[in-house]
N, C-alpha and C positions, 0 to 999 in steps of 0.2 A: 534637815541635814541629809547627807547622802544624795545631794542634788546632782543630776546629770545635765550636761549642756548638749542640747540637740541643735544641729545645723538645720536651718530652715531654707528650703528652696521653693520658690513659687511654682505653681503648676506650669507656667509658660516656659520656665527653665527646663523642666522635665520634658516638655514637648519638644523644645529645641534639641535636647540631647537625643531624643528618639529619632530625630531626623537624620542623625549621623549613622544610625544602625541600619545595616542591610541584611535581610534574611536571605539565605542561600536557596531555600526551597520552601514550599508550603506543606510538605508532607512530614514535618516533625524533625527535619535535620537541624543541625546546630546553626545558630546565627553567627554573624561575623561583626567585628568591630574594626573600623579602619581609621580611627581617630588617633593616629600616631604622628608625632612631630619628628623633626630632623635628628633629635637626640634619642630617638627610639623610646620616648615616653608615650605610652598608650593610655589615654584617659577615657575609660569606658564606664565611668561612674554615672549614676542617675540615668540609666538607659533602659530600665525595665527588663533586663535579662533574667531569665529563669534558669538558664544553664550557662556554664562558662563558654563565652563566645570564642570563635576562631580569630586569632590575631597574628600579626607578623612574627615569623620565627626569629627575627632580629630584635624583637622587643627586649629592652633592658629593664623597664619599669612598667608594670601593669596594674592599673587602678580599677578594680571592680567593685568599689565601695558603693553602698546604697543602691543595690539592685534587689532582685527577688530570688537569688540563687539559693537552692535548697540542698544541692548535692554536688560534690566534686568527684568525678569518676577517675578510673585509672588512665583513661585516654585523653582527658580534657586538657592536660598540660604537657602532653608528650611532644618532644621536640624543642622545648623551651630551655635548652641547656644554658643559654646566655642570660636568662632572666635573673636579675639581681634583687628586685623588689616586687613583692606581690601583696596587694591589699584586697581582702575580702570583708572589710569592716562594714557593719550595718546591713548585712543580708539576713536571710532566714536559714542559714546554713545549719543543717542537722546531721548530714551524713558526709563523711570524707572516707573514701576507700583507702585501705591500708597503704597501697603503693601510689596514691594520687600524686605525691610530691617527689617520687623517686627520680624523675628526669631532671629535677631542678638542682643540679650539682653546684651551680654558681650562686644560688639564692643566698642573700645576706640579710634581707629584711622581710619578715612575714607577719602580717596583721590579720588575725582571726577574731578580733574583738567584736562584741555586740552581735552575737549570733545565737543559735539554739543548740550548741554542742553540749550534750548532757554528760559526755564522758570523753576523756582524752586518751589517745592511743599512741603508744611509744613508736609504733611502726611508721607513723606519719613522718617522723624526724630522723629515721635511721640513715637516710642518704643525704641529709642536709648538714654535712660536716662544715660547710662554709658559713652557716647561719650565725649572724652576730646580734640580731635584734628580733625578739619574739613578743607579740602582744596577744594574750589570751583573756583579756579582761571581759567581764560582764557576759559570761556564758553560764548556762544553768548546771554546770558540773558541781558536785558537792565535795569532791576530793580530787587530788591529782592522779590517783590511780597507781596500779602496780602491774608490771615492773616500772621503775622510774622513767618518766616520759622524756626527761632531758639528758639521759645517760650519754647519748652520742653527740650532744651539742658542745663539743670541746672548745669552740671559739665564741660561744655566746657571751655577750657583754652587756646587753640590755634585756631585762626580763620583766614583763608585766603580767600578772595573773590574779585570779580571784574575781569576786563578784557577790551579788546578793545571796547566791545559793551555796557559796563555799562554807562548809561546816567543819572541815577537818584538815589539819596539816600534820603529817607524821614525819618522824625522823627517817631520812633516806629518800623522801619525796624529791628532793633537789639534788640527788646524787648525780655526779657528773658536772655540776655547775661549781666551778672552783673559784672563780673570781668574776665580779661584775662591776661595771662602771655605774650602772643604775638599776635599782630594784624598786618596783612598784607593786604593792600588795593591797588589794581591796578585801578586807575581812571584817566588814561591819557586823556580820552575823556569825562569826566564828565561834564554835562551841568547844572544840577540842584542839589542843595544840601540844605536841610533844616537845618538851624543852630540848633545845639543840637542833631543831629541824632547820633553822636558818643560820646556825652558828658556823657551819662549814664553809661559808662563802667569805673568802678573804683573798685579796683586799676588796673592800666594798666602797664604791665611790660616792653614791648618793642614794638615800632611801626615802620613799614616800609610803606612809602607812595610813590606811583608813581603818580605824578601830572603834567605831561608834558603839557597837554593842558590848564588846569586851570591856571598854573603859567604864561603861555605865553599870554593867551587871556582873562582870567577872574580872575584877582588877588584877587578880593573880595571873590569869591568862594573858591579859594585856601586858603585864610586867614581864612575863616570860618572853613574849614576842620582842619587846623593846630591848630586853637584856641580850638577846641573840644578835641583834643588828647594831647595837650602840657601840661605836668605836670613837675615840676622841677626835679623830680627823674625818669622820664620816658625817656630812650634813644630814640632819634628820628633819623630815617634814611629817608632822602629825596633823591629820585633817579629819573633818567631819566627826568631831567629838563634842560632848557636853561636859564642861568642867564647872559644875554648879554644886555648891555646898561643900562642907568640910569633908576632906578625904578624897575628893574627886580627882585631885592631881597626884594621888599616890603612885600610879604607874609611872609617872614621869620621873620619880626618884631614881629609876634605873638609868636615866640619862645623866643625872648629876653624879651618880656613883661612878660612871665611866668617864666623868669629866669631859662631857661632850662640849664642843666648841661652837657648833652652829645648830640653832634650833629655830624651826618655823612652825607656828600654829596657824593653820589655814582652815577657814570655814568652821570656826568653833564658837561656842557660847561660853562666856566667862562671868562668874559672879564675883562679888567683892571678896568672899571667903577664899575662893580659888586663887585670886590674884595674890592675896596676902600669903597663902601657903606657898605659892610658886616663888614669890620673892624671897621668903625665908629659906626655901629649899635651895635656891641658887647661891646663897651666901658662900663665898669662897670658891665657887666653881669657875674655872677659867673660860667662861663663855665669851666669845669674841663677836658673834653675830646672833642677833635675836630679831625675829620677824613676826608680826601679827598681820594676817591678811584675811579680809572678810570675817571680821570679828563682831559679835554682838555682846555689848556690856549690859548686864541686867541690873547692876547695882547703882550706887550713888557715888562711887569713887572714894569710898572711905577705906583707904589703904594705909592708915597711919602705922599699923603694927609692922608693916614691911617697909616703912619709909627709911629706916636706918640701914637697910641692906647696902653693903658696899660691893659694887660691881666694877671693880677697878680694871678688870681685864676686858670689859665690854668695849668694843671698838666701833661697831656699827649697829644701828637700830633702824628697822624698816617697818613702818606702820601704814597700812592702806585699807580703805573701806571699813572704817569703824562706825558702828551704829550704836548710839547710846539711847536706850529705851526711855529713860527719864532724864532728858537733857537738862531741864530746869532745876533739878535737884542735885545734879552732878557737881562735885567740887571742882574748882578751877584746876586746870591741868598744870598751871605754874606751881602748884603746891608740891608737885612731884618732880620738879626739875632737878632736885638734888640726886634723883636716881640716874640722871643723865649727865652727871658732871664729867664723866670720863670719855664717852664716845667721841670719835673724830668725825663720824659721819652719821647724820640723822635724816630720815625721810619720813615725813608725815603727809601722806597723799590722800586726797579725797576723803577727808574725815569730817567735813563740815566745820572745820575750825575757823573761827572768825577773829580771834584775838589770842596772841601769846604775850603774856606780860614780859616786861623788860627783865632779863635774867640778872641775878646778883653777880657781883664781880668774881665770886669764887665758884660760880656755876658755868658749865659749858666752856671751860677755859681751853679745852683741847679741840673744840669744834672747828673743823676745816671744810666740811661739806654739809649744807643745809638745803633740804628740799621740802618746800611748803606748797607744792603745786596742787591745783584743783581744790582749793578751799574757798573760804568766804572772806579773805583778808581784804580790808579796804585801806585807803590812804591813812586814815586816822589810826587804824589798828596797826599798820606797818610802823607808824611813828612810835607807838607804844612798844612794839616788839623790838625795834632797833634803838630804843632808849633815846629817841629824839636826836639821833645823830651822834650820841655818845655811847654806842654799844661797846660792851667789853669783849666782843668777839673779835679780838685783834688778829687771831690766826685764821679767820674765815677766808677761804679761797674760792669756794664755789657756792653761789646762792641761786636757788631756783624758786621763784615765786610766780610762775606762770599759771594761767587759768584762774586768776582771782578777780577781785573787783577794784583794781587800781585804776586811777584816772589821771593823776598828775605826775608828769615826768620830773618837774622841778622839785616836788616833794621827795621823790625817790632819790634823786641825785644828792640832795642834802643829807638824806639818811645814810647813804652808803659812802659818802665822801671820805669818812675817817676809817673805813675798813681798808687799811693800808696794804693788806696782802691779797685783796680780792682780785682774782684773775678772770673768773667766769661769772656772768650774770645773765640769767634767763628771766625776762619779764614778758614773754610772749603770751598771747591769748588774754590780754587785758583790754581795757577800754581807752587806751591812749588815742586821742584824736588830734593832738597838736604837740609841737615840740618847741620849747623856748629857744630864744636866739643864742643863749649861752648857758653852759652848765659846768659844774665842777665834779669831776669823776676821780676815783682813785687812779694814781698814775700807773698802777700795776695792771689795770684792766686790759685784757687781751681779747676776750670773747664777749660779745653782746648780742642777745637775741630779742628783737622787738617785733617778731612776726605775728601775723593774725591779729593786728590791731586796726586802728582806723586812721592812720597817719596819711596826710595828703601831701606833705613836703618834709624834706629834711633840712636841718639848719646846722650851723656851726656848733650846736650843742653836742653833737656826736664827738666822742673822744678820738683824737688822732693817734692814740697809742694802740688802737685795735688791730688785731691780726685776723680775726674772724668776725664778720658782721652779717646778721640775718635780718633782713627787712621784708621777708616774703609775705605775700597776702595782705598788703595794705592798699592804699589808693595812690601810690606815688607815680608821677609822670616823668620825673627827671632826677638826676643825681649829679650835682656839680661841685661836691666837696672834695678836696684833696685828702687822701688817706695814704700817707707814704709807707706805712708798715703793713697795710692790709694784704693778706695772702688768700683769703676766701671771702667771696661776696655772694650772697643769696638774695635775689630780687624777684623770684617767681611770684606769679599771681598779682602783679601790679598793672599799671597802664602805660608802660614804657613803649614809645614808638620806635626807639633805636637803642643801640648799645651805648652805655656811658662812654665817654672818651677815655682811652687808655692812659693818657698822660696823668690822670688823676690818681692812678694806682700803679706806680712803678714796680711794685713787688707782687702784684696780684698773680696767683697761680691757678685758682679755680673760681669760676663764676657760673651761677645758675640763674637764668632769666626766662624760665618757662612760663607759659600761660600768661603772656602779656598781649599787647596789641602791635607788636613789631611786624612790619611788612617784609623786611629783608635785611640782610647784612652781607658783607663781603670781605675780601682780602684787605681792602683799605681800612676797614673798621678794626680788623684784628691786628694789623701792623702797628697800631698805636700802643698795643699791649706788649711790653718788652719781655715779660716772663710768663705770660699766660700759657698754661698747658692743657687745661680741661675746661670745656664749655658745654653747657646744657641749655639749649634754646628752643626746644620743641614746644608744640601746642601753642603756637602763635598764629597771627593772621597773615600768613605769608602770601605775597604777590609773586607768583611763579614767573618772573621774568627770565629771559635767556641767561643773563649773567648770574642771577641767583641760583638757578637750577644747575648750571654748569659748575659753579663753585661748590655747591653743596654735594653734588654727586661725586666730584673729585675728592672732596673732604671725607666722604664715606669710604671711598676706595683706598686713598693714599693718606695715611696718618702723617700729617705734617707737624709743624711745631705746636699747633693747637689741635688737640683731639676733641672731636664731638663725642661725648661719652653717654648721652642718652640714646634711646632706641631710634632707629631710622623711621619706624612707624609713627613717631610723634611729630614728624615734619610733614605737614599736610598742606596742600594748596587751598587758599581761601578765595583767590581770584587769579586769573579771569574765570568767568562763570563756568565755561566748559571744562575747566580743570578742577573745579571745586570738589574737595573731598578726596582727591587723589594724592597718594604719597609722593613727595618730591622726588624720591629716589627712582620712581617708576615713570616719571614724565619724560616724554621725548618731544622736543619742539622742532619745527621745520626751519629751514634756512630763511624762509620769508619772514617768520616771526622773530628770528634771532638777529638778522642783519637787514633791518628795514631800510636804513639809509643806503647801504651798498646795493640792496635789491632794487630800490627805487632809482638809484643812479644808473645801474646797469640796464634796468628796464627802459628808462628814458633814453639812454644811449642807443639801445637796440631799436627802440621805437623810432628814434630820430634817423638812424641809419636805414631802417625799413621804409620810413616815410620818404627819405631822400631817394632810395632806390626805386620806390614806386613812382615818385614824381618824375624821375628820369625816364622810367619805363613809359609812363603816361605821356610824357613829352615826346618820346621817340615814336609812340604810337599815335600821336596827334590827338589824344583824348581831350586835351584842353581846347584845341581848336574846335572839335566837335561840340563841346559844351558851349563854347562861346557862340558858335554858329547856331546851335539849337536855341539858345536864349534870344539871339537876335532874330532868328526866324520866327519864333513864337510871338515875339513882340511885334514884328513887322506884319505877320499874318493877322494878328488881332486888329491892327490898324487898317489893314486891307479890308477885312470883313466889315469894319465899321464904315469904311468909305462906300462899300458896295450897298450897304443898307441905305445910305443916304442917297446914293445916285439912283438906285432902282432902274437901271438901264440894261439893255441887252448886251450880249458879248460884243457884237459888231460895233456898237457905239463906243465901247471902251477901247477898242483897238485904234489908237491915234497915230501909231508909228509902224513903219514896215520893219524896222530893226532897231534894236538897242545895241550900241557899239561900246564894247568894253576894251580899253586900250591903256597902254602906259603913257604917262605924260611925255616921256622922251620920244614916243612914236607919234606925238600929236601932229607933227609937221606932215607925216605921210597921210594921216587921216584927213587933215584939213586941206592938203594940196592935191591929194589923189582920190581918196575914197569919197569924200563929200561932193566935190565937183562932178565926179564920174556918175554917182548915183542920183544926186539931187538935181544936177544941172546938166543933163546929157546933151542939150542943144548947144551949149556954149563950147563943147569940145569938138565941134564940126559936124554934128549930126543934125538932121532935119527934124526939128521939134514939131513942125506942122503935120508931119506924116502920121496919120492915125495908127499905122501899124508899127511906128518907131517905138523905141523904149520909153516907157512912162517914167516920169520923175518919181523917185522914191523919197519917203520921209524918214530920216534917221533921227534917233534920239541920242544926243551927246550930253554928257554930264555938265560940261562947261556952259552949254547953251540952253538946255532944256530942264535942268533940275531947278525946282522952286527954292529960292533963297529963304532961309529961316526955318526950313523943315529938317527933321532928323534925317541923316544921310541914309539910314536903312529904309525909311519911308520913301525917300526919293528913288532908291534903287528898286524897291518892291513895286512902286507905282510904274516905273519905267518898264520893268519886265512884264508886268501885267498888261500894259497898254501897247506892247510891241509884239508883232507876229514872230519875229526871229530875234536871236541875239548873236551878234558877230563878235567873236573873240579874236583880237589882233595879238597873236602870240609871237613873242620874241624874247631874247635874253633880257632886254630891258623890262619886259612885262613880268618875267619870273622873279627878277631881283628887286623890283620896286615893292616896298612895303605897302604903300597905299593901293597900288594897283593889285597887289596880291590880295589885300583885304577885300577889295571890290570883287575880284575873281572868286574868292572864297565864298562870299555870300551869293553871288550869282550862280556859282556851281551848286551850292546847297539848294537853291530854288529850282534850277533847271534839271537837276538829276535826282530829284527826290521821288521820281516815279510818276509824276502827274503831267509834266510838260511834254515828255517824250524825247527821244534822241534827236528827231528831225528839227527841233526848235533851235538847235545850236549850229552855227556855221563857224568853222575854224579856219583862220587865215594865218599862215606862217610867213612872216615877213622875211625870215631868214631860216636857214636850216637849224632845226631845234630837236634835240634828242628827247625821247620820252623820259629818260633818266633825270633830266633837268626839271621836269615837272614834279611838284611835291607829291609824295606818295599818298597823302591823305585824299587827293582828288582821284580816288580809285575809279569812279565812273568816267572821268575825263580820260584816264588811261585806257579804260575799256573802249571808249568812243574812238580814241585815236587808233586803237588796234582794229576796230570793226568798221569804221566810217572813213570814207575818202575825204580828205581835207584839201583846201586850196593853198597853193604855194605861190608867193609873189615871185614872178619870173625875173631872172637876172638878164635874159635876152630881151631886147626891145621888141622883136617881132612877135613875141608870145604875150604881150601885155593885153592886146585886144581880146585874145582868146580867154585870158584870165577874167576880164570884166564881163564877157558874155556868160562865162560859167557862173560867176557870182550873181548876175541878174537872174539867170535861170533858177538858181537855188532860192532866191528871195521870192520868185513869182510862182513857185510850185503850188502854193496854196490857192493863188488866184486862178490858176489853170484848173485845178480840181473843182473850184467853185463853178467855173464856166461849164 
């Protein structure tokens, strides 16, 4: 008895807490705590403080519990006029200076429990006129002290004091406390009590008393305490007592004398004699609520002498955590159902009950609420308890049999079908793994909870009359049943990939589908729900696409028709990988990610425009021509080198022609009628060919006559240029405008002006006046040559023709003269 519940925090939690603490200096100055949220709640618990730390002046709640603080000085809390709640629970506090709390004018809640305060000082509370809740439990003070410590606490409504060391309560100790909503007194070792010490508190809302020692050793003292706090409308909780043997319940007669209506026995031990005395004692008492919580039964359940007690006023019975020491000798609980013929609400929770016999027709006639959760009820036991479907519990409206050993839904539906007023049924935390195709339910059923089972699919077995359905934490993947009256649907903890279609639930207002495997949802999914107002869909496997992120962020900011009511932090990206673990509300996606089609389209359009502009620019700059000529030159050059390797002849042997003539086809008549006869046949034009000093006939290379048929054109051109001392260009408008002639000129120009042949290898003849502007700009060396070199013009006057031919012959024979 007298057990205390200790919170356990692993060492690593304490280590993490210490990481939040920052020390201002190393020379003994006060530490600081910066763990305050937006609502000015400063959680500085479990931080290893030995002094009260420095916190924000704006703090409204300061939790310093579970530290090592031993003293609160006058200056520790100065400036915290806004502080409304202060907890120093679980420290080693032994000294509080008299004016330590004087600046806390707004303080409403003060917790000093579980410390080392050996005496209470009324000066602590002189300035705490706003204090409403005070906890002084489990400190080693033996009395409350004098003058009265609570004298100035005129607004106090909740008071808890006492502990293992409390030995005395005197009249006047609670002076100033006029009314309380809740009083908690731990007086397990109380030795002296002055009658009336607690009697001045009225009204008194709720009382919790720990009277282990007085009830066992000084029943008169215990009776005096109970007499002072027992009012008919005040709920009484008596805890940590041994009620064993005859006369042990005598102090409780004070409760029956005051016709108390609500009694709870918590953490008590009961013998058969004590139970019989208690039942006899309550005869005729208008108790409406009776509770047994954490009870040990030492007997065998032989309560026959108290079995005839009439508790006609009893409306609610609550029984939880019952331990029967000798279970096999204990008489059937059904033997005492006659004691429970009147209550409308019965809860038997976690009592290891495995069977409740079918009640007689005159028992439990008024029962409307039954809670048999967390027991050992099986399908067979349920059939017995509900009389194989013929249960007399015709007024039963709420049935909770969760946390048992039930396996068959079909058995359950048969058992409850005739409970014609049943509206709420909780069968969660059982072993249901399948659902029959059809079932018969009470037509009044509105609430059904089958959560935490093992269902893999739902069938038409579900009643269509339901307004609230909870199927959380099963293994469901879809839901395709029409539920026309359903208002609330809970599907968390399943394997849904998407939201169920809204047309199945025309009246649905609330849906929870957290912790599933959904990737995303959007406006189109929610539009199918005509009346949906609240949605909870966090903790799913969200794919943070642009549409989903945009929709969810707008839903967080602007509450539309459907409000997302769970926390934003529960919506976390699962993919793509670089966003994994990030809250959806904090994700920012680029235009490239969000509008890929548009981006690709625009990019392709821009790339096409750029390509077109570049192509035009390249064309204007004749880059294509240079590329074409380069390729042709490389190929022809390679062929030329191969020919040279085969021939292995000197340069003079290769020179077969005096000149290669490049001309337009339209100028062929001039070449054939004038140029060729004049240079190759000088004697036929009236000159003496026998004269040794006369002009020597020249050998010209013409493409019509001298190119080898069947060879590649570039090879023929390259061969002709290599085997000729000069190249004569017959320039005219026809030459420039002719495509084929231009191509020949392009290649010849590429060979002649690449820096190897030299400028003197070309002879330009203008058949007609030709502007350099008409020559393609890509022939930049030809332009340069025409600007720097004298070229021959075909004379229009007859008398200058002879001079023209002489000049041409001299140009062609320059190399011969040099050789001579």
